[in-house]
N, C-alpha and C positions, 0 to 999 in steps of 0.2 A: 236738176243732173244731175250738173257741175257742182253743183251741193249740198247735194247728198251725198253721191261723193267724198265729198273734204268733211261734210259730216262723221261718215262713216270712218273713216282715218283717224282722222279727231279725238272718234271713240275707243276706239282699235290700239294706237301711240297714247292714249288715259290708261286702259284698260289692263294692257304691255306696262305697267311704269307701274302703277299703284302699288306694286309691294317694296321695292327699291324705292318711291319717294314718302312710303311711308315708315318703312329704319334709315330713309335724312331725315323726316320731322321729330321721333323719336331723340332720335341723336344731336338733334339742334337742343332740343330744348335742357334735354343734360347738360350739352357742353353751353349751356347760356342762362337759363334757369339757378343752376350749382354758381350762377357768384353771391358774390357771398360780400359784396359790397357795397353796388350801391344800382337795385333793379332798373333801371335806366343810364344804363352803361358809364365809363369814362375812359380815360388816355388809354385805361390797359386792358379795359376790360367788354366783351359786348354787348348793349345791352338786353336782359330778358325776350330771350323770345317765342311766350308764349302765346301772348295775342295776334301777333302773324298769323304762329303755327297750325291756327284752331282755324282761323279764314282758311291759311292755306290744305286743311283736311279736308273744312266743308266742301270747298271746289273736285281735289280733287278726288277723296275719296270717301263717298257717302254715304259707310254704315256707322251706323252709333258702336256700334260695338267698335269702333275705333275712338271714337269720342269720347269711350267713356275706361276706354283705353290710356290715350291723354291725359285728362284726368284723375286714370292713381297713379302716376304716374308724375306730376306733379305735386302728386299729394305728398308720395314718397319722396322722392328728394327735398320738398319742404323736410318733411320728417328726420331727413338723416340732418340734412343746411341745421334747422334749430336740436338736434340733442347729442350733434358728433364737431363739431364743429364753430359751435357757439353764440346765433345768429340768432335777435330776441327774437322770441316768441312774443312778440308786442303786439301784432296782427296777427294771429293763430285766436278767435273766440268764438263764434256760439256765429257771429257773424262769415267767420271761413269762409260759413255753406255755402254764402252770398256768392262763392265762384262758381260757383254750378253756373245760374243762367245766367254770370257775367262770359265766359265761356260755351256757353250754350245759343246763345243772342251774338257772337262770331263764327261759334259753327253753320247756324243758319245762315249768315250771308254768306258764306260764301258757300251753302247747298242754294242758296237761291240763283247767285249771280252766275252759279254753275249750269241752272235752269231756261236761262239766256244768252249766254257767252257768245258770242258774233268771232269771228277772223276778219274786224278791223278799227281804227285808231280810238270810232264811237265808244268802240265798246274800253279800251281798258278806259276812257274817260269813266261806263255808268260801273266799271268797275273801284274806279280811284273813287268817290259815291257813295256805294249801297256802302263800303271797308271805314269811308270817313267818318258816315253814321252810324254803325258795327259799331269799333273803337268810342265814342264818342256815349253810344247809351253802352260801354259794357264798362265805363268810366264811373257815370251817371248811376251804373247797378251797384259798383260793388262798393266803388264811396257810402251811398245814398245804404247800404245794407248794414257798413260800418259801421255807421253811423247812429242809426233805429237797434244792432241786435248785440255790439260790441261793448256796451254797460260803460262807456269811459267820458261816454259825453253829457249823462244826465242832466248836465245843470247852464250847459252850451244848448241858442240858438242855431238851430239846421240852416240857420243867412250866414252868420256867425264863425258855423262849421262850412260850409262853402265857403266862403270869405278865404282857410285858413287851406282849402283845399284846390282850391283855381291856378292856382301853381302850378302844382301837377299835369294839369291837364295839357301842361303844348308838349310837357319830358313823355306824359303817357301818351301818345298820337305820335307822335316823329316811335317811338318804342318799336311801336308797329309799322308803320311805313320805315323806318333803316331796311324789312324782309321785303317786304308787300311791293316796292320799287323795282328792282331786281332782278323777286322772280318774277316777275308777271312785266317789266324788256324779256324776259331768257326767254322765257313759255309765249310771249309773242312771235318772240323770233322762231323757238321752235315750228309755230304752228305756219309761219307767210311757206318753209321752206316747205309745207309736207305738200303746203299749198301749190308751192314752182312744181315738184313732183306727181302733182294728183292728174 
C-alpha cells in the first residue's frame, strides 16, 4: 500500500511538471546547441546538451510529438548556425538524417528507464548503465552513418575511420554526463522529499 501511494505521488509529481520541464529542455537546447565554437564545450561555453536532453525527454515526457518537436528544434538551430553565424556545414550531408535514429535511441532509453525506475540508489545505478549504453549506441550510430552516407570517406577503410573518431568518444560521453548527473541527483532528492511527506 505504501509503495502504491509513493508511485501515485511520483506520477502526480511528473504530470504536474511536464510543461515546465518541457520548456526547460527546449530552452537548454537553444542555449547550448547554439554553441558555435565546440560541441563538447570550452572554458567559456557549456557543452551541447542535446544528448542528455533526449534521454531526459524520454524519461519525463512520453509524447512522441515532443520528441519530434525537439528534433525540429535541433534542425532549426543547426540551419541558423550555418546560414547566419558562419558555422561550417561539413557535417550536413545525406548522413545528417542519421541524427533521427541517434536521438531516438536516447529518447527510447529514457522511456525504458521511466518504466522500471524505483526510488532507491540501485535505480540510479541502473539509470547510469542505461545512459552509458544509450550514449555509446548514439555515438556509433551517428559516426557510422556519417562514414557510410556522407560521401567523404570513399577511400578510407572503416577501421581507419573508427581509429580517427575514437578520440571523440570520451568527450561525447562527457557532454551527456555533464547534464545527466546533476539532473539525476536533483530528481532523486526530490523523490526522497516526496517519500518523506507521503
